C-alpha positions in Angstrom: -195.1 -146.8 -179.1 -194.1 -145.5 -175.1 -191.7 -148.2 -174.1 -190.5 -149.1 -177.9 -187.4 -151.8 -177.5 -184.4 -149.9 -179.3 -181.1 -151.3 -180.7 -178.4 -149.3 -181.4 -176.3 -151.7 -184.3 -172.8 -152.1 -183.0 -170.6 -152.7 -186.2 -167.2 -152.3 -184.7 -167.3 -147.9 -185.8 -169.0 -145.0 -183.9 -170.4 -143.1 -181.1 -172.7 -145.9 -179.7 -172.4 -145.3 -176.5 -173.0 -141.5 -177.0 -175.8 -142.6 -178.1 -177.2 -144.5 -175.9 -176.7 -142.0 -173.1 -178.5 -139.7 -174.7 -181.7 -141.5 -175.3 -181.6 -143.7 -171.8 -181.3 -140.0 -170.4 -184.4 -139.6 -172.0 -186.1 -142.1 -170.1 -186.4 -145.9 -172.0 -185.0 -147.7 -170.6 -185.2 -150.9 -173.3 -182.1 -150.4 -174.6 -179.4 -152.4 -176.0 -176.5 -152.0 -178.0 -176.1 -155.0 -180.2 -174.9 -157.1 -183.3 -177.0 -160.5 -182.5 -179.2 -161.2 -185.1 -182.4 -162.4 -182.7 -181.5 -158.7 -180.9 -182.6 -156.9 -184.3 -185.4 -158.6 -185.1 -187.1 -158.4 -181.4 -186.3 -154.8 -181.9 -188.9 -152.5 -181.8 -186.8 -149.5 -183.3 -183.2 -149.5 -184.8 -180.6 -147.1 -185.1 -177.3 -147.0 -187.4 -174.4 -145.3 -185.9 -171.4 -144.8 -187.6 -168.1 -142.4 -187.6 -165.3 -142.9 -189.7 -165.0 -143.3 -194.0 -167.2 -145.1 -195.9 -165.6 -147.4 -197.1 -164.5 -148.9 -193.8 -168.2 -148.8 -192.4 -169.6 -151.2 -194.6 -166.9 -153.3 -194.6 -167.5 -153.7 -191.0 -171.5 -154.0 -190.9 -170.2 -156.8 -193.9 -167.9 -159.1 -191.9 -170.4 -159.1 -189.3 -173.4 -160.4 -191.5 -175.0 -157.4 -191.0 -176.8 -156.0 -194.0 -178.9 -158.9 -194.8 -181.1 -159.2 -191.0 -180.9 -155.2 -191.6 -182.3 -155.6 -195.7 -185.2 -158.0 -194.0 -186.1 -155.9 -191.2 -185.5 -152.6 -192.8 -187.1 -153.3 -196.6 -189.1 -156.3 -196.0 -190.7 -156.0 -192.4 -190.6 -152.0 -192.1 -188.6 -151.4 -189.4 -188.0 -147.6 -188.3 -184.4 -147.1 -187.8 -182.1 -143.9 -187.8 -178.7 -143.6 -189.3 -175.9 -141.0 -187.9 -173.4 -139.4 -189.6 -172.3 -142.1 -191.9 -175.0 -143.6 -190.5 -176.7 -141.9 -192.6 -174.6 -141.7 -195.4 -175.2 -145.3 -195.9 -178.1 -145.8 -196.6 -177.1 -143.7 -200.2 -176.3 -145.8 -203.4 -173.4 -144.9 -203.8 -170.1 -143.1 -201.8 -167.4 -141.5 -203.9 -165.3 -141.3 -200.5 -161.7 -142.6 -201.6 -163.2 -144.6 -204.4 -167.2 -145.8 -205.1 -168.4 -147.4 -203.3 -171.5 -149.0 -202.9 -174.0 -148.5 -199.9 -176.9 -150.3 -198.7 -178.8 -148.7 -201.4 -182.5 -147.7 -199.4 -181.9 -144.0 -200.4 -181.2 -143.5 -204.4 -178.9 -141.1 -203.9 -174.9 -140.3 -203.9 -172.5 -139.4 -201.2 -170.4 -137.1 -202.4 -167.3 -134.8 -201.1 -168.2 -131.1 -199.8 -166.7 -128.6 -202.3 -167.4 -125.2 -201.0 -165.9 -121.4 -200.9 -163.0 -121.0 -199.9 -164.3 -118.8 -196.9 -165.8 -122.1 -195.2 -163.6 -124.8 -194.3 -163.8 -128.6 -195.0 -164.8 -130.3 -193.0 -167.7 -129.3 -191.3 -167.5 -128.9 -187.6 -170.0 -126.9 -185.5 -172.6 -126.0 -185.1 -175.2 -125.4 -187.9 -179.1 -124.4 -188.1 -181.4 -126.6 -189.9 -184.2 -125.6 -192.6 -187.3 -128.5 -191.5 -189.2 -129.3 -193.6 -193.5 -130.0 -193.5 -193.9 -132.8 -191.8 -191.1 -134.4 -190.9 -191.5 -136.0 -188.4 -188.3 -136.6 -186.3 -188.3 -132.5 -186.0 -191.9 -132.3 -184.3 -190.6 -130.9 -181.8 -188.0 -129.0 -182.8 -188.3 -125.6 -184.0 -187.8 -124.5 -187.6 -183.9 -123.5 -187.9 -182.9 -125.1 -184.7 -178.8 -125.8 -185.0 -176.9 -129.5 -184.4 -173.6 -129.4 -184.4 -172.0 -130.8 -187.6 -168.8 -133.2 -188.1 -168.4 -134.0 -191.7 -166.3 -133.9 -194.9 -168.5 -135.6 -196.9 -173.1 -135.1 -197.8 -175.8 -137.3 -198.6 -176.6 -136.3 -202.9 -180.0 -136.8 -202.9 -183.6 -136.3 -204.6 -185.6 -133.6 -203.3 -188.3 -136.0 -202.3 -186.0 -137.7 -199.7 -185.2 -134.6 -198.0 -186.1 -133.8 -194.5 -184.1 -131.0 -193.3 -181.0 -128.5 -194.0 -178.7 -126.3 -193.8 -176.7 -123.6 -195.2 -173.7 -124.1 -195.7 -171.7 -122.1 -198.7 -173.8 -124.9 -200.4 -177.8 -126.6 -199.9 -176.1 -129.3 -197.5 -178.5 -132.1 -196.7 -179.0 -132.5 -193.2 -181.4 -134.8 -192.8 -183.6 -137.4 -195.4 -186.4 -139.7 -194.8 -188.0 -142.1 -197.4 -190.5 -144.3 -195.5 -189.5 -145.5 -192.5 -185.7 -144.9 -193.6 -184.7 -142.1 -191.5 -181.4 -140.7 -191.4 -179.7 -136.8 -190.4 -175.5 -135.6 -190.9 -175.6 -134.1 -188.1 -174.7 -135.7 -184.4 -178.4 -135.4 -182.3 -176.2 -137.0 -178.9 -174.4 -134.0 -179.5 -176.8 -130.9 -179.7 -177.7 -131.0 -176.5 -181.3 -130.0 -176.1 -182.1 -129.6 -180.0 -181.0 -133.3 -180.3 -183.0 -134.9 -176.9 -186.0 -133.3 -179.0 -185.3 -135.8 -182.8 -184.6 -138.4 -180.5 -187.8 -138.0 -178.8 -189.5 -136.6 -182.2 -188.4 -140.0 -184.2 -189.3 -142.6 -181.2 -192.4 -141.5 -181.0 -193.2 -141.7 -184.7 -192.7 -145.5 -184.4 
């Protein structure tokens, strides 16, 4: 699809405008930041950004009545979606951040605090190489061990069958996930310069 209709989900948190600017710079013009049901239904592809606390993100999704429409579009209509940072963590079953909180439950697994050797500071902030699994469509324009910008204190602990890429930061940290039409990245492609733009292009070309 050369000119997909892209909607970045607006739920009061996240780096929506920087994500929009990055994608727009690639030449995609049919791009909106929206929480409107009609625009989400009419989209070809969805992007779920996220920064801050997991609990606050879930609360905002609920308050804007977005969970049911997202479940319909993603789980029933199989619309492609990319979660970014906390947006990826929201795909999980539960998060242990500040108590136990339910996520969207689209990919089985839990979000856990990074517990690392003392020489690895938390939060994990900065550039790290990502080991890319074979045949991962979102990375089809990225070279193996491309580096991306991370900023997080929690990570998505899930079955290896869902891991599309990982980074080594004291432990093996899930950097990207995929289950059918559902994708997520722990890092910030919109802050990852050329490699991030290549990832956006790879994801959008894969739909």
